[in-house]
C-alpha positions in Angstrom: 118.2 53.6 118.1 114.8 53.9 119.6 113.3 51.3 121.6 109.6 49.9 122.3 108.8 50.9 126.1 105.5 49.2 125.9 106.9 46.1 125.1 107.3 43.7 127.9 110.2 41.5 128.4 109.4 37.5 128.4 110.6 37.1 131.9 107.8 40.1 132.8 104.9 37.8 130.5 106.2 35.0 132.4 105.9 36.6 136.1 102.6 37.9 134.9 101.5 34.4 134.0 102.9 32.7 137.1 100.9 35.1 139.6 97.7 34.5 138.0 97.6 31.1 138.2 99.0 31.6 141.8 96.1 33.5 142.5 93.7 31.0 140.9 95.3 28.0 142.4 94.6 29.9 146.1 90.6 30.9 145.2 90.2 27.3 144.4 92.1 26.3 147.5 90.3 28.1 149.7 86.8 28.0 148.0 87.2 24.2 148.5 88.0 24.7 152.3 84.8 27.2 152.5 82.2 24.9 150.1 83.4 21.6 152.0 82.5 22.7 155.3 79.9 25.3 155.0 78.1 24.3 151.5 77.9 26.0 148.6 74.7 28.1 150.0 76.5 29.2 152.8 79.5 30.3 151.1 79.8 34.0 149.8 82.0 35.4 147.0 82.9 37.9 150.0 84.1 34.7 152.5 86.2 33.2 149.6 88.1 36.8 148.4 88.8 37.5 152.2 90.2 34.2 152.4 92.4 34.3 149.8 93.3 37.8 150.7 92.4 38.9 147.0 90.3 41.5 145.5 86.7 40.8 143.8 88.0 42.1 140.2 90.7 39.2 140.7 88.2 36.7 141.7 86.5 37.7 138.9 89.5 37.8 136.2 89.3 33.8 136.6 85.9 32.8 137.2 82.5 33.7 135.7 81.2 33.7 139.4 80.4 31.7 142.2 78.8 28.5 140.3 82.0 28.7 137.9 84.3 28.9 141.0 82.6 25.9 142.5 82.8 23.8 139.3 86.7 24.4 139.2 86.4 22.8 142.9 84.7 20.2 142.0 86.6 19.2 139.3 89.6 19.5 141.4 88.3 17.1 144.1 87.2 14.8 141.4 90.6 14.9 140.4 92.2 14.4 143.5 89.8 11.3 144.4 90.8 9.7 140.4 94.5 10.1 141.1 94.2 8.2 144.4 92.5 5.3 142.9 94.3 5.2 139.7 97.4 4.9 141.8 95.6 1.6 142.7 94.3 0.7 139.5 97.9 0.4 138.5 98.7 -2.5 140.5 100.5 -5.1 138.8 97.6 -7.5 139.6 94.9 -6.6 137.6 92.3 -8.2 139.4 93.6 -7.0 142.7 93.5 -3.6 141.2 90.1 -3.3 140.1 88.9 -4.9 143.7 91.1 -2.3 145.6 90.7 0.9 143.4 87.2 0.1 143.4 86.8 -0.1 147.1 88.8 3.0 147.5 86.3 5.0 145.2 83.6 4.4 147.7 85.6 5.1 150.8 87.1 8.4 149.2 83.6 9.8 149.1 82.9 9.1 153.1 85.3 12.5 153.6 82.6 14.8 154.8 83.7 17.9 152.2 83.9 15.3 149.6 80.1 14.2 150.3 79.2 17.9 150.4 80.7 19.2 147.3 80.5 16.3 144.9 77.6 13.8 146.3 75.0 16.8 147.5 75.9 20.4 146.4 77.1 19.5 142.9 73.7 18.2 142.2 72.2 21.3 142.7 74.5 23.7 141.4 76.1 22.2 138.3 74.2 20.5 135.2 73.7 17.0 134.6 76.0 17.4 132.1 78.6 19.2 133.3 78.5 16.4 136.1 78.4 13.3 134.0 81.2 14.8 131.8 83.7 14.9 134.7 82.3 11.6 136.4 83.1 9.7 133.2 86.5 11.6 133.0 88.0 11.0 136.6 86.1 8.1 137.3 84.9 5.7 134.1 87.9 6.2 132.1 90.3 5.2 134.7 88.2 2.4 135.3 88.0 1.5 131.6 91.9 1.3 131.7 92.1 -1.1 134.8 89.4 -3.3 132.9 91.3 -3.7 129.7 94.1 -4.9 131.5 91.7 -7.5 133.3 90.5 -8.6 130.5 94.0 -9.1 128.7 95.2 -11.1 131.2 92.2 -13.3 131.6 91.0 -12.3 134.9 87.2 -11.4 133.5 85.6 -12.2 130.0 85.9 -10.0 127.3 83.0 -7.4 127.5 82.2 -4.0 125.6 84.4 -1.3 127.1 83.1 1.7 127.1 79.4 0.5 128.6 80.8 -1.9 131.0 83.1 1.2 132.8 79.9 3.4 132.7 77.7 0.9 134.5 80.2 -0.1 137.1 81.3 3.4 137.6 77.1 4.3 138.0 77.1 1.3 140.8 80.0 2.5 142.5 78.6 6.0 143.0 75.2 4.4 143.9 77.5 2.4 146.5 78.6 5.9 147.7 75.0 7.7 148.2 74.4 4.3 150.0 77.1 4.5 152.5 77.1 7.7 153.0 73.5 7.8 154.1 73.4 4.9 156.3 72.7 5.1 160.0 75.7 2.5 160.3 78.4 3.4 158.2 80.8 0.5 159.0 78.0 -1.8 158.3 76.8 -0.2 154.7 80.4 -0.2 154.1 80.7 -4.2 154.7 77.5 -4.7 152.8 79.0 -2.5 149.8 82.3 -4.3 149.8 81.0 -7.9 149.8 78.5 -6.6 146.9 81.1 -4.9 145.0 83.2 -8.5 145.1 79.9 -10.3 143.8 79.3 -7.8 141.1 83.1 -7.7 139.7 83.2 -11.6 139.9 80.1 -12.1 137.6 82.8 -10.5 135.1 83.6 -14.3 134.1 85.8 -15.6 131.6 83.8 -15.3 128.1 84.4 -15.5 124.3 82.8 -12.0 123.2 84.8 -9.5 122.2 86.1 -6.5 124.0 84.8 -3.4 122.8 86.7 0.0 122.7 
């Protein structure tokens, strides 16, 4: 009975896929550290592969180049921030969840590595469409969920949800930039906290229907 010596077993294929996923994860992890501490311009692919202990061939197997790798790091950072905020957005009281999650979004951007990757380098390296898509996916979409809950419980008035979430997220992102660039970070943070409360409190109970 003949056998196909070139046919790979499922376990071999699974192992190869797992090793590939592990290599990709390692590249993103070390790149996040390097981009966060040195910045995009001062981090080379040689630095990345040396830190990850892989070859450049392995890097190019997963990423087209430095910009593509940075985009993956940017996405991971935004996802991590979003996951932390979403945990707050799921608090039982949707109004408190909205306030707490919004404040945490700003606080998360006080991390120097997050500031360098998300607020500085991303805008120089990535396209406007990429940034907008990612910010909507990891910011405005989760925000829309807690706003929907707040409307359903009567915590805020009925509003068209999609533009509302985008506008609030835009305001929160600008607040991040304001606090990050302030000489007195604590004073700026207090100002923004007060203004965030006023902004959200302005969404009073009304009669308009909420949109999706």
